N, C-alpha and C positions, 0 to 999 in steps of 0.2 A: 082427882088431882094428879095422880101419877101419869094418867094418859095425856094431860095437857102439856107435860114436859117432854113428851116423846116426839121426835121428828123423824119420820120414816121416809126413806128413799125407795120408791117403787121398784127401781132397777135391781135392788138387792133382794127382792122377794119374787123374782121371776124365774121360771123354769127355763134352763138353757136349751131344752129340747123343743118345747112348744112356744117359748118366748112369751108366755102369759103368766099371770099371778098363779102361785102354787095352789094346786088343788089336792087335798089329802097329802100334805107334804111329808116326805120321808127323807131320812139322812142315811146315806150309805157309809160303809166303814172308813172311806177316805175323808169324810166330813162334808162332802157336797150334797146338796139337797135337790130333789126333783119331785114332780107330781108322781104319785104312786103308779098311775096308769101309764105315764110316759116311760118311766124306768123299767117297768115290767115289759112293755112292748119292745124296748131296746134290747133287754136281756133275752127275750124270747127268740130274737133273731140270732143270738149267740149260743143257743142251746146245743147246736151240733158240735161246736168246738169245746164245749164244757168249760170254757174260760170266759169269765165275765169282767167287763172293764167299765171304768168311769168315763162318760162321754167328754168330761172336761180335762181331767189330769191323766187319763189313760192308765191308771193303776188297775191291775188285774186282781181278780178274786177267784179262789177255788176252795170249796164248792160255791154255788150260788148263794149269796147272802139272803137271810130272811129280812123281809121289809116290814117295819112297824111305823105307824103314823106318828109324826112328831107333834105332840100336843102344843108345845110352846110356839113352834112355827105357825101352826094352825091358828092360834090365838092372835099372834101378831098380824097375820094376813087379814084376819077379820077386823082388827083395829084399823089397818090400813084401808080396808074397803069402806069403813064408816067415816074416817077422818079425811080421806082423800090423800093424794100424793103430796108430799112436801119436797118438791124438786129443788135442787141446788140452783143458785143463780147461774145463768150462762156465763161463759168465759169473758164475753165482752163487757159484762157488768163489773168485773174486777178492775182495780186500778193497775195501770201499767206504766211504763216509762213515759213521763211527760204529763200524766194525769194527776189530778188532785185527789188524794185518798181521804176517806172518811177517818176522822180522828178518833171515833168511838169504836169502830170495828176492831175485833181481836182476830188474831190469825191472819188469814188472807183478807186484805181490806178491799171493800167495794169502792167504786168511784163516788166522789162527793157530788151531790146534786146542787147544794147551796153552801155558801160560806156565811157565817154570822159575824158582822162587824162589832157586835157587842161581846159575844162569847169569844171572839177571835178563834173560832174553830170551824171545821168543815164537816158536813154531815151527808151520809147517804140517805136514800129515800126513807128507810126504816127509822133511822136515828134522827131524822129531821122532823118526824111527825109531832113530837112534843112542842115544837115551835109553832105548829098550827093549832094545837089543842089547848095548851096551857096559856091562860090569860097573860101572865107576866112575860112569857116568851114571845107572845104575839107582837109585842112592841119592839122587838129586836129588828135591826136592819139586816135583811138577807140580800145577798148579791150572788152573782154567778161565781162558781168555784174559783178561789184564788189561792195561789201558793205563796202569796206575799203578805199574808195577814200579820206576820211578825213585824213588818215594816210599820204597822200602825202603833207599835209599842215604843214608848219613849225609852231610849237606851240608858238614860240617866236615872229616871225615876221608876221605870218598869210600869208605867201607867199608859192607858190608852190615850192617844193624841186626838183630841176633839176640837182643838182650837187652832186657828191660823193667825200667825203674826204677820201683818202686812208690812210692818217696819223692816223685818228681816226676811220676809218672803219665805217662811217655812212653817211646817206644822209643829205644834207643841202640845204638851199636856197641861193640866190645870196647875200643877206645881211649877212648871216652867214659867207660866204667866205671872206667878207670884214671886219668882226668883229673878233670873237674869233677863227676862222679858217684861219685867214690871214697868208700867208706864208706856209700853209700846201700843201701837194701834192694833188691837186684836179683835177678831170676830170669830164666831163659831165656824168650824170647818164646813158645816152644811150651808151657812150663809155665803161663804166665799165660793163654795162649789156652785151655788145658784148664780152668783155674779159671773163666775168664769164660764159657766154654761152659756150665758147670754153672749159673752165675748166670743165663745167658741162658735155659737150659732152665726154670728156676724162673719167670723172668719170663714166658716164653711160656705156661707152665701157668696163671699168674695171668691173663694176657690172654685165653687160651682160655676160662678159667672165666668171666671177665667177658663174653666174647663169647656164651657159652652162656646166661649170665644175661640179657644184653640180648636175645638171640634169644627167650628165654622171655617176656621182657617184651613184645617185639614181637608174639609170638603172642597173648599175653593182650590186648594193645591191639587186635589185629586182631579177636579174639573180641568185645571190648567194642564196637568200631566196628560189627561185624555185629549184635550185640545191640541197640545203640542204633538202628541203621537199621531193624531188624525192629520194634522197639518203636515207633519214630516212624511207620513205615508203618502199623502197626496202629492207632495213635492217630489218625492222619489219616483212615484208613478208617472207624474207629468214629465220629469226630467228624462226618465228612461224612454218615454214616448218621443220626446223632442230629439234626443240623441239617436234613437232608432230611425227617426225620419231623416236626420242628418246623414247617418250611415247609408240609408237607402238612397239618398240623393247622390252621395259620393259614388256608391256602387253603380247607380244609373249612369252618372257621368263617365265612370270608368268603362261601362259597357258601350256607351255612345262613342267614346274615343276609339275603343277597340274595333267597333263596327266600322267607323269611318276609315281607320287605318287599313282594315282588311278589304274594304270596298275599293279604296284607292290603290291598294296593292294589286288587286285583281284587275283593275282597269289598266294600270301601268304595265303589268306583266302581259296582259292580252295585246296591248299596243306593241310592246317589244317583240312578242312572239310573231305577230302579224308582219312586222317589219323584217324580222329574221327570215320568214318564209319567202318574202319578196326578194331579199338579197340572195338567198339560195337559188331561186329560179334564175335570177340575173347571172349568177356565177355559172350555172349550167349552160345557159345560152352562150355566154362568152367563151366557155371551153369548146363548145361545138364549133363556133366560128373560128376559134384559134386553130382547131384541127384542120378545118377546110383550107385556111390560109397556108398552113404548113404543107399540106398536100399539094397545093397549087405551086408552092415554091419549088417543088421538085419536077414540074411539068416542063418539057422541052419544046412542046408544040407552041410556037409563038402565037399563032392565031387563037388557039384555045385559051392560052394564058391571058392574052389581052382582052378577049371577050368576057372571060370569067372574072378577071381581076377588077374590071370596072364595077361589077355588081358587088363583089366581096369587099372592095376597098371602102365602100360606103358603110358597111357593117362594122369595120374596124375603127371607124371614127368614134370619138368619145361621146357617150350619151349621158344625160342627167340621171343619176341614180336617186332613188327615193331618200329623202332626208332621214337620217338615223336619229338625230336629236337625243343622243344617249345622255341620261341623267347621271349625276354623281352617285357613287355608291352610298354616301351618307345622307341620302334623301330624307329618311324618316327620323334622323337624329334631332331635327328641329322640333319635332313633336315631343320627343322625350324631354328636351330642354324646357319646352313650354309647360309640360305637366309638372316637371320639377319646380319650376318657378311658382306655379299655382300651389304646390304642396308647401313650399317655404312660406308663402303669404298666409296660407291657412294655419300653419303652425304658429306664426306670429300673432295672428288674430286670436287663436285659441289660447295661447299663453297669456295675452293681455286680458281677454275676457274671463279666463279662468281665475285670475287674481280678483277681478270684480265679483265673480260668483262666490268665491271662497270667503271674501270679506262680508258679503251679504249673508251667507249662511251663519257665520260666527256672530253676526250682529242681530240675528232674529231672536227677540224675546229673552234669550238667555243672558243678555247683558243689559238689563233694564237701567235706565238713568237713575241716578241717586235722587231721592226726594229732598227738596229744599229743607233747610233747617232754620235759617233766620228769616225775618220778615223781608229784608232786602232781597234775599234769594227768591222768596215767593213772588215779590213784586215784579221780578223778571218775566213772570208768566201771567201778569195781570191782563184781564180782558174787560172790555166795556160790556155792561149788561143793561139793556133797556127793556122795559116791561111792555107786553103786548096788550093794548086796550081791548082787542077783540076777545081775549081770554079772561079779562078781569071780571070778577063778580060784580054785579050791578051796584053793590053797596061799597065798592072800593073806589076811592078817588085817586087818580094818578096825576102827578105833578112833577115839576123840575125835570122837564124833558123825559117824562115817563121813566124816571128812576126812583120815584118815591110813591109809596102806596099808603093811603090812610083810610081806615074804615069810617063810613059816614052813616047818617040815619036814613037817608032816602035813596031811592034807585036813581042811578045816573046814566045808564046805558040801555039801549034797546036790545032786543034779543039777537043773538048771533050763534051759529052752530059751534063755534069754538069756545063759547063762554061757559065758565063754571056757574051753574045755576043755583047751587045751594051753599057750597063751602066758600068762605071768603078767601078765594085763591086767585092767583094770577101767574102766568108763565112768561118767560122772556121771549123776545123775538128770535134770539140767537140759539142755534143748536151747536153744541160744543163737542169737539173731538180734540185729540192731541193733549197738550198739557196746558191747563188754564187755572187762574186763581182770581177770586173776587171776594170782596168784603161787604158785610151788611151791618148797618146800625139799626137798632130797634128800641122802642120804648113803649110804655103802657102795658097792655095785657100780653098774653101769650102770643108768640109768633112761631112759625115753622119755616125753617130754611131747608129747601129741598132741591133735588134734581129729579127729572122725570123724562120718560120717553114721550114723544109727541102724541102718540096714540092713546094716552090715558083717557078714560071716560070723563065726560064733562057734565052730563045731565043726571040729576038726582042727588040724593043725600046718602049714598052708599059708600062703603069702603073702596069700591072700584074707582070712585071719583076723588077720594081723599088722599093727599100726599102721605105716603108711608103705609096706607091701608091695603096695598096690592103689590104685585111683583114687578110693576112698571115704574116704581118711584121709591126714593130713599129720602127720609125727612128727619131733620134734627129739630125736635120740639123744645123751644126755649121758654122756661117758666121763670118766675121771679127768684126761685131758690134752688132750681135743679134743671138738669137737661135729660132728654130721653131720645134715643134713636129708634126709629120705627121703620120697618120694611116688611112687606107682605103681612101686615097686621101683627107682627111680632115686636114687642117692646123690649128695649134694653136700657135699663137705668144707667146714667152716666154721671160719675162724680167729676167735679171740676170747678175751677174758680168762676164766680159770677162775673159776667162782663156784658156790656151792652153792644159789643161789636164781635161779630163772628166771621172768621175767614174760612173759605171753602177752597180746597185744592183738588183738582181733578187731573188724573193721568189716564185718559180714556183707553189707550192702547194697553197699559199695564193693568187696567182694571182696579185702580186705586182711587178711592174717594175719601178725603180726610176733612174733618171739621176741627177748627181751632178757635180757642178763646183768645181774642186779640186785646192786649193791653200794652204794658211796657215790654212784655215778652209774649212769645207765641207758645200757648199751652195746648197740646193735642188733646182733644175731647174724645174723638172716636175715629177709627180708620176702618173703612169697608174695603175688603179685597174680594173681587168677584170678576165676572166677565161681562162687559157691556156689549150689547149686540146692535145698538142704535145710537145715533147722536143723543146727547143729554141736554135738556133744557132746564136752566135754573128756574125754580118755582118758589112761591112764597104764600103762606097762609097767614093773614093779618087780622089781629083782634084789636090792635092799637094803631101804631104807625111804624113804617119800616122804610128804610132808604138804602138803595144800592150805592155804595161809596165809590166815587170816581178815583181809582187808584193808579191810573196811568194807562198807557196803550199796551196792547198785547204784542209781544215780540214774536216773530215767526218761529215756528217749530221745525 
């Protein structure tokens, strides 16, 4: 019995020299214990000094102490070997700041594993065991550790609150229900918890749905940001290329003008230099003749003078000199004026066109038009929708100018490559872009009001052919008591008022597709935000009858 109460820590019975359990333990004068062989070997190395010390506290002894086996330590070590080590819990098992501590532990408290709502106490693993073993305690309600157990106690009666008063919306104890809450609508706290859990589940579903919707919106916006960045990068690249070409064109024209000026300069300078040379030659000839005439003027020989003068007088007569045709010094200033005029015109054009370019940049996508709010505003974008007989399932009857579709019992049409062969579907003739609005009235069984790319599959009864079952179409399924949006085979339940008329608004450029319940007011059922890559064709899946309402003519966008 004595041994059952002993808890031994193995670390307290280890030799600090060999770090193992004591073997033939001895205690030296300072009180520390070692294996006999370990301390002997340690002291043998100190024999030369004749001073012997304790390996732990360094206390010295002279002469060498005699070693005697400690019987009590030896017995304890044997017990430890038989019972196994009883290690203390690791530090992380103890309760710290912010942890719920065990209410039973004494001294340093362990972390609580569970809290009991009946006992209003928290227990560690060891002290929780009776709740698993004892039959009466097994019925207690265990929860994750809570530091707020005292909040379950009625501050007035000091009793556990197990009742919920729906009248006052608060938890009470049994005495409260017989006192100030007498006659109130009360239920057990457990029953109210169950009811609120159901409400909580519905709220969570709504929140989860909103999260999914917002995540879809985030993905759409991420795609939009990516598209904007790609478009902007391409616009910058194209603009730089265009302006570079414009600069190169101006540089080429500048080079052409320069070359023409230099060429003309060379030609005119050559002509002037040639004329200058001729004039110099004429001047030299005239000087020579003038010298001969001067010499003749001094001759007194009348016969020689008269014979020579007749020949020299003809040379002194005026002769036609080559035309100089000297140009004004401001010859090329007309070119400068012409270039300046071109520059001024180009500046005017660039200023005017730059304003247009700037307005175009600020108007791109970043300033989307406001979505209409009232039915009158929606009708401004009303467009005529006619159904395409070539696409109609053979069991759909089209009437009223191909604006009404009714399911019938027999086949009405021959085969056509555009026809839906299995699903009771039909597409419109019109492919829509820009901003459009149309309304649909339906009755009877389920109908689907959809938009689709033209290249949706037509043959077969697969999701690739069904509106909403693929990535080429978006469909609002209208049931008698509910709505459901479907795209790429993903269903989204939609709450909303029941109405036999549905309005559809499309802003193709902005990537907005909205479905409305139309009655006295416009109620938004669901809005899709995405990027449309092709024109959209209104489509319908009919199990009763459906008519596209004539809402007016479409205004130009």
